[in-house]
C-alpha positions in Angstrom: 125.3 -74.3 -87.5 124.9 -75.8 -90.9 123.8 -73.2 -93.5 120.3 -73.3 -95.6 122.3 -74.1 -98.6 123.2 -77.3 -96.7 119.7 -77.9 -95.7 118.3 -77.4 -99.1 120.7 -78.9 -101.8 119.9 -82.1 -103.2 121.9 -84.0 -105.8 120.8 -83.8 -109.5 122.0 -87.3 -109.7 119.2 -88.5 -108.0 116.2 -86.2 -109.6 118.1 -84.3 -111.1 117.6 -87.7 -110.3 118.5 -87.5 -110.1 119.3 -84.7 -110.5 117.4 -84.6 -115.1 110.5 -84.1 -117.3 107.5 -82.9 -118.8 104.6 -80.4 -118.2 102.4 -81.3 -115.4 99.8 -83.5 -116.3 96.4 -84.3 -115.0 95.2 -88.1 -114.6 94.7 -88.6 -118.1 95.7 -91.5 -119.6 95.7 -90.1 -123.3 97.6 -86.9 -122.3 101.4 -88.8 -121.9 100.7 -90.3 -125.9 100.0 -86.8 -127.3 103.3 -85.4 -124.9 105.2 -88.2 -126.6 104.1 -87.7 -129.8 105.2 -84.2 -129.5 108.6 -85.0 -127.7 109.4 -87.3 -130.7 108.3 -84.7 -133.5 110.4 -82.0 -132.1 113.7 -83.8 -132.7 112.8 -85.4 -136.2 113.6 -84.2 -139.7 117.2 -82.8 -138.8 119.1 -81.8 -135.4 117.4 -79.4 -133.1 118.0 -75.7 -133.8 118.5 -72.8 -131.7 116.2 -71.9 -129.0 115.4 -68.9 -127.0 115.3 -70.3 -123.3 112.1 -69.6 -121.2 112.4 -68.9 -117.6 112.1 -71.6 -115.3 108.7 -72.4 -114.0 107.3 -71.3 -110.7 105.9 -73.7 -108.0 102.9 -76.0 -109.0 99.6 -74.9 -107.5 98.8 -78.1 -105.7 101.9 -79.1 -103.6 100.3 -81.9 -101.4 100.8 -85.7 -101.6 99.2 -87.5 -104.4 99.4 -90.4 -106.5 102.5 -90.3 -109.2 102.5 -93.6 -110.5 99.3 -93.0 -111.8 97.5 -94.2 -115.5 98.8 -91.0 -116.9 102.3 -92.0 -116.3 102.7 -95.5 -116.7 105.9 -96.9 -116.6 107.7 -98.4 -119.9 110.7 -100.1 -120.6 113.7 -98.6 -122.4 113.8 -98.3 -126.2 116.7 -98.5 -128.3 118.4 -94.8 -128.0 116.8 -94.1 -124.9 119.2 -92.0 -122.3 119.5 -92.9 -118.7 122.1 -92.0 -116.4 123.7 -91.9 -112.8 120.4 -90.3 -111.2 117.9 -92.9 -110.2 115.2 -90.2 -109.7 115.6 -88.8 -113.3 115.7 -92.2 -114.7 112.3 -93.0 -112.6 110.7 -89.6 -114.0 111.5 -90.3 -117.9 110.5 -94.0 -117.4 107.3 -93.0 -116.3 106.9 -89.9 -119.1 107.2 -87.2 -116.5 109.9 -86.2 -119.1 110.1 -87.2 -122.7 111.1 -91.1 -122.3 114.2 -90.5 -124.8 115.6 -89.1 -121.6 116.5 -85.4 -123.7 114.5 -82.4 -121.9 114.6 -78.8 -121.5 115.6 -77.4 -118.0 112.2 -76.0 -117.8 110.6 -79.4 -118.3 113.0 -80.9 -115.5 111.9 -78.2 -113.0 108.4 -79.1 -113.9 109.0 -83.1 -113.6 110.8 -83.0 -110.2 108.3 -81.2 -108.9 105.3 -83.1 -109.9 106.8 -86.3 -109.5 108.6 -85.9 -106.4 107.5 -82.7 -105.2 111.0 -81.1 -105.1 111.0 -77.7 -103.5 111.1 -74.9 -106.4 114.3 -73.1 -105.4 116.0 -76.3 -105.0 114.7 -77.6 -108.3 115.9 -74.7 -110.1 119.4 -74.5 -108.7 120.4 -78.0 -109.4 118.6 -78.3 -112.5 120.3 -75.2 -114.3 123.5 -75.9 -112.7 123.4 -79.2 -114.5 122.4 -77.4 -118.0 125.4 -74.9 -117.7 127.8 -77.7 -117.5 126.6 -80.5 -119.6 123.8 -79.3 -121.4 123.4 -77.7 -125.0 122.8 -73.9 -124.1 121.9 -73.3 -128.0 119.3 -76.0 -128.2 118.4 -75.8 -124.5 118.4 -79.3 -124.4 120.0 -81.8 -121.6 120.5 -85.3 -121.7 120.0 -87.2 -118.5 122.4 -89.6 -119.7 125.5 -89.6 -121.9 126.0 -87.6 -124.9 123.6 -87.8 -127.7 122.8 -86.0 -131.1 119.0 -85.4 -129.7 120.5 -82.3 -128.0 121.7 -80.7 -131.4 125.0 -79.8 -132.8 127.7 -79.9 -130.5 129.2 -76.6 -129.1 132.3 -75.1 -129.2 135.2 -76.8 -127.3 135.8 -77.3 -124.6 132.2 -77.3 -123.9 130.4 -80.5 -124.8 127.1 -81.0 -123.8 127.7 -84.4 -122.6 124.9 -85.0 -120.4 124.7 -86.3 -116.7 127.4 -88.9 -117.1 130.2 -86.5 -117.6 132.3 -86.9 -114.6 133.6 -84.0 -112.9 131.2 -81.3 -113.4 127.9 -82.6 -111.6 128.3 -86.1 -111.2 130.8 -87.2 -108.9 133.0 -89.9 -107.1 131.5 -91.9 -103.7 128.1 -92.7 -105.1 126.1 -94.9 -103.4 124.8 -97.1 -106.1 127.2 -95.8 -108.8 130.6 -96.7 -109.3 133.5 -93.9 -109.7 134.5 -93.0 -113.1 137.9 -94.3 -112.5 136.8 -97.7 -112.5 134.9 -97.0 -116.1 131.0 -97.0 -115.6 129.8 -94.0 -113.4 126.3 -94.2 -114.5 125.0 -97.7 -114.4 123.6 -99.4 -111.8 126.3 -101.3 -109.4 124.8 -104.4 -108.0 127.9 -104.8 -105.7 127.3 -101.3 -104.1 123.5 -101.9 -103.9 124.7 -104.9 -101.9 126.2 -102.9 -99.5 123.3 -100.6 -99.5 121.3 -103.6 -98.1 124.2 -104.5 -95.6 124.1 -101.2 -94.1 120.6 -101.0 -93.9 120.2 -104.3 -92.4 123.0 -103.4 -89.9 122.0 -100.0 -88.8 118.5 -99.4 -89.9 116.8 -102.9 -88.9 116.3 -103.5 -92.6 115.6 -100.0 -93.9 117.4 -97.1 -95.2 117.0 -93.9 -92.8 119.2 -91.1 -91.6 121.7 -93.3 -89.3 122.2 -95.8 -92.2 122.9 -92.6 -94.3 125.5 -91.4 -92.3 127.4 -94.4 -91.9 127.2 -95.2 -95.7 128.2 -92.0 -96.7 131.4 -92.2 -94.6 131.9 -95.9 -95.8 131.8 -94.9 -99.4 134.2 -92.2 -98.8 136.9 -94.5 -97.5 136.1 -96.7 -100.0 137.0 -94.5 -102.6 139.9 -93.0 -101.0 141.4 -96.7 -100.7 140.7 -98.0 -104.3 140.6 -94.6 -106.5 143.9 -93.1 -106.9 141.8 -89.9 -108.9 139.6 -89.6 -106.2 138.1 -86.1 -105.9 135.3 -84.7 -103.0 135.3 -80.8 -103.0 133.2 -77.9 -104.4 130.0 -79.2 -106.3 130.3 -82.6 -105.1 131.1 -82.2 -101.7 127.6 -80.7 -101.5 125.7 -83.1 -103.8 127.2 -86.2 -102.1 125.2 -85.5 -99.0 122.2 -84.3 -100.7 122.5 -88.0 -102.5 122.4 -89.7 -99.1 119.4 -87.7 -97.8 117.5 -87.7 -101.3 116.1 -91.5 -100.8 114.6 -90.4 -97.4 113.0 -87.4 -98.7 111.9 -88.5 -102.1 111.6 -92.3 -102.4 109.3 -93.1 -99.4 105.7 -92.9 -99.8 104.1 -89.7 -99.0 101.8 -91.8 -96.8 104.4 -92.8 -94.3 105.5 -91.1 -91.6 108.5 -92.7 -90.5 110.7 -91.7 -93.0 112.3 -95.5 -93.5 112.9 -96.7 -97.2 112.2 -100.2 -97.6 114.7 -102.4 -100.0 112.1 -103.3 -102.5 111.3 -99.6 -102.9 114.9 -98.9 -103.1 115.6 -101.6 -105.7 112.6 -100.4 -108.0 114.0 -96.9 -107.8 117.7 -97.3 -108.0 117.9 -100.4 -110.6 114.4 -100.9 -112.3 113.9 -97.1 -112.8 110.7 -97.6 -111.6 108.0 -95.9 -108.8 106.7 -98.6 -106.7 103.1 -99.9 -107.2 100.5 -97.2 -105.9 103.6 -94.5 -104.9 102.6 -91.3 -103.6 104.9 -88.2 -103.6 105.8 -86.6 -100.4 103.0 -84.5 -98.6 104.9 -81.3 -98.9 107.2 -79.8 -100.7 110.9 -81.5 -99.8 114.6 -80.3 -100.2 117.1 -82.1 -98.1 116.0 -82.5 -94.5 118.3 -84.6 -92.6 121.6 -83.5 -93.9 122.8 -81.8 -90.7 122.3 -85.0 -89.2 124.2 -87.1 -91.7 127.1 -84.9 -91.6 127.1 -84.7 -88.0 127.8 -88.2 -87.6 131.2 -88.3 -89.6 132.3 -84.9 -90.1 134.3 -84.8 -93.4 136.3 -81.8 -95.0 136.8 -81.3 -98.6 139.8 -82.6 -100.8 141.1 -85.8 -102.9 143.7 -88.3 -103.2 147.0 -86.5 -103.9 149.7 -87.3 -106.6 147.5 -90.4 -108.3 148.0 -92.8 -105.3 145.3 -94.3 -103.0 145.3 -93.7 -99.4 146.5 -90.2 -99.9 143.6 -88.1 -99.3 144.5 -84.2 -98.6 142.3 -81.6 -97.5 141.6 -78.7 -100.2 141.6 -75.5 -98.1 140.4 -73.4 -101.3 137.0 -75.6 -101.8 133.8 -74.7 -101.0 132.5 -76.1 -97.8 129.3 -75.7 -95.4 131.0 -72.4 -94.1 131.9 -71.1 -97.2 128.6 -71.1 -99.4 129.7 -68.3 -101.7 132.7 -70.1 -102.8 130.7 -72.5 -104.5 128.8 -70.1 -106.6 132.3 -68.7 -107.6 133.5 -72.2 -108.4 130.6 -73.0 -110.7 131.0 -69.9 -112.4 134.6 -70.5 -113.0 133.9 -73.6 -114.2 131.2 -72.3 -117.0 133.9 -69.8 -118.0 136.2 -71.9 -118.4 133.8 -74.4 -120.7 132.8 -71.1 -122.7 135.4 -68.6 -122.8 134.5 -66.7 -125.9 130.8 -67.1 -126.4 129.2 -65.2 -129.4 125.8 -64.7 -130.8 122.9 -67.0 -129.4 125.3 -68.7 -127.3 126.3 -65.7 -125.6 122.8 -64.7 -125.1 121.5 -68.0 -124.0 124.4 -68.3 -121.6 123.5 -65.1 -120.0 119.8 -65.8 -119.6 120.7 -69.3 -118.1 123.2 -67.9 -115.6 120.5 -65.5 -114.6 117.8 -68.3 -114.3 120.1 -69.9 -112.3 120.8 -67.0 -109.9 117.3 -66.8 -109.3 117.5 -69.7 -106.9 121.1 -69.1 -105.3 120.0 -66.4 -102.4 117.2 -69.0 -101.2 120.0 -71.8 -101.3 123.3 -70.3 -100.7 122.6 -67.1 -99.2 121.9 -63.4 -99.9 125.3 -62.5 -99.0 126.5 -64.2 -102.6 125.7 -61.4 -104.9 125.1 -62.0 -108.7 128.4 -62.0 -111.1 128.3 -61.2 -114.7 130.9 -63.0 -116.5 129.6 -62.2 -119.6 128.2 -59.0 -118.9 124.8 -57.7 -118.2 123.4 -57.5 -121.3 
């Protein structure tokens, strides 16, 4: 049986789109303007400074379906300097003003935005957001880019940490994406028309023109085979092993209008999210908080073990028995902590304080996502 974590984890790449968000706003067309002024003002007059990060928000009061492509959140085209990345869901939220339209936000804002804009379940929103922030955000200023590295997140942390945003390969973003190429080929974050054509082709072949669970299972397996055959540096383990299957389920759970019950994504809506970073017209979010329902069915079509191409050669896939998988959930938590310790080997001062806080915020979601047997660890002490 697939563990609860397998059912819950989604990819940051989609909301966080995927995994990367503003405070919840009522249907008032004037509020986004005030929000944007505030966001812009917070990042003018010099680089952002140290922040004492607040805890993540809880679930919203209203968790039913509602119109999210509304007057309060109009789509607007990109401006020079706006950040966008590999997560179609997060790109869409930024383009509609659910987070600052420049694509830089705090983790708390991101958690709020994915709940408001996509009705994502609270524990899942916290898990993926703080995972991305710990690996790719600026922990001193409490800011994270949903795209590439930007001075808008503030001064760089001491290396080897980087605050490089969602585009950084090998921490949260990974290989075998559905509409983004592997980093080995030079661009892991831009919309790839060739891959989207494959998405459409598989939807026609297996879903009668719609993306559904059957299509998701077949396309996920094919994208793995593509990367094995063409990417000598292909890797598919630990965080990416889990998020890739979340990525496959995400469009069904979050990109299908909440008034529909057939859980089928049409190609016009898919193109709107993946390429245009835009809600379809009159789009309603899901009627209940969603996670990654359907992942068990996707995985069962073509079970696959974690690993990667060895010795820098294509078609040389080797299973990695040390990687986390769906039977070794707590190994994933340990791997995430080891990555964080590698990025921040000797933190001091504000950085140390904020690391400890963010690790605690992250852990609040771990029992619900990975299981209560994954005990909290304290790589920087408990105080």
